[in-house]
C-alpha positions as CSV (number, residue, x, y, z in Angstrom):
1,M,38.9,146.4,160.5
2,V,38.2,145.2,156.9
3,I,40.2,147.5,154.3
4,E,39.6,146.7,150.5
5,V,41.2,148.5,147.6
6,L,39.0,147.7,144.5
7,Y,40.9,148.5,141.1
8,V,40.9,147.8,137.4
9,P,44.1,145.8,136.4
10,G,46.7,148.2,134.7
11,C,45.3,151.2,136.7
12,P,48.1,153.8,137.0
13,N,46.7,155.0,140.4
14,H,46.1,151.7,142.2
15,Q,49.7,151.5,143.7
16,T,49.8,155.3,144.8
17,A,46.5,154.8,146.5
18,V,47.9,151.7,148.4
19,D,50.9,153.6,149.4
20,R,49.0,156.6,150.6
21,L,46.5,154.3,152.6
22,R,49.7,152.6,154.1
23,S,50.9,156.0,155.1
24,A,47.7,156.8,156.7
25,L,47.5,153.8,158.7
26,R,51.0,154.0,159.9
27,A,50.2,157.6,160.9
28,A,47.2,156.1,163.0
29,A,49.3,153.3,164.4
30,I,47.2,150.7,162.8
31,D,48.5,147.5,161.4
32,A,45.6,146.1,159.2
33,E,45.8,143.8,156.2
34,I,44.8,145.5,153.0
35,Q,42.7,143.2,150.6
36,D,43.2,144.2,146.8
37,I,40.4,143.3,144.8
38,A,40.8,143.3,140.8
39,V,37.5,144.1,139.3
40,T,37.5,142.6,135.9
41,E,33.9,142.6,134.4
42,D,31.2,145.2,134.3
43,A,28.9,142.7,136.0
44,M,31.6,142.4,139.0
45,A,31.7,146.2,138.9
46,R,27.8,146.8,139.2
47,R,27.7,144.0,141.8
48,L,30.3,145.5,143.9
49,K,28.8,149.2,143.3
50,F,32.3,150.2,142.0
51,P,32.3,153.6,141.1
52,G,36.0,153.5,139.3
53,S,39.5,152.6,140.0
54,P,40.9,152.8,142.7
55,T,38.2,152.5,145.2
56,I,39.0,152.2,148.9
57,R,36.6,151.0,151.5
58,I,37.0,150.5,155.2
59,D,34.5,148.2,156.8
60,G,32.5,148.4,153.7
61,R,32.3,152.2,153.6
62,D,33.9,154.2,150.7
63,V,36.6,156.6,152.2
64,E,35.2,159.4,149.9
65,A,31.2,159.8,149.9
66,N,30.4,159.3,146.1
67,P,26.8,159.7,145.5
68,Q,27.1,157.9,142.3
69,N,24.5,155.6,140.4
70,S,26.6,154.5,137.5
71,Y,29.3,151.7,138.2
72,G,31.7,150.1,135.8
73,L,35.2,149.7,134.8
74,A,36.6,153.3,134.6
75,C,39.2,155.6,136.3
76,R,38.0,157.2,139.5
77,L,38.3,161.0,139.9
78,Y,38.4,162.1,143.7
79,S,37.3,165.7,144.9
80,N,40.9,166.6,145.2
81,G,41.0,166.5,141.5
82,T,43.3,163.4,141.1
83,G,42.9,159.6,140.8
84,V,43.9,159.0,144.4
85,P,42.0,160.2,147.7
86,A,43.8,162.8,149.7
87,L,45.7,161.8,152.7
88,E,43.4,163.8,155.0
89,A,40.3,162.0,153.6
90,L,41.9,158.6,154.5
91,R,42.9,159.8,158.0
92,R,39.4,161.0,158.3
93,A,37.8,157.6,157.0
94,I,40.2,155.7,159.4
95,A,39.4,157.8,162.5
96,G,35.8,157.5,161.8
97,V,35.6,153.5,161.9
98,G,33.0,152.4,164.2
99,E,31.5,155.9,164.8
100,E,28.1,155.1,163.5
101,R,28.0,151.8,165.3
102,I,28.0,153.6,168.8
């Protein structure tokens, strides 16, 4: 399992998102490394299809579907109205790993 947290340096929601992700992983009894990826330039954001900070991807898939066509150095707003994904969204994403590969 590859877990990435993409963020803009200085993002006030980065650490909260990582903490919430760790909590969801612990609840699922998964011990996986989290890769922090600092997105520092617009070109990098476009190349990574980065919808905003923080973005969490598990095996390359965003934990919350985000049909967005613009990418860049910005804050991200999740469907729960905050800058971090809901714990339930993280749990669903973790539980869904590998489902489409079967």
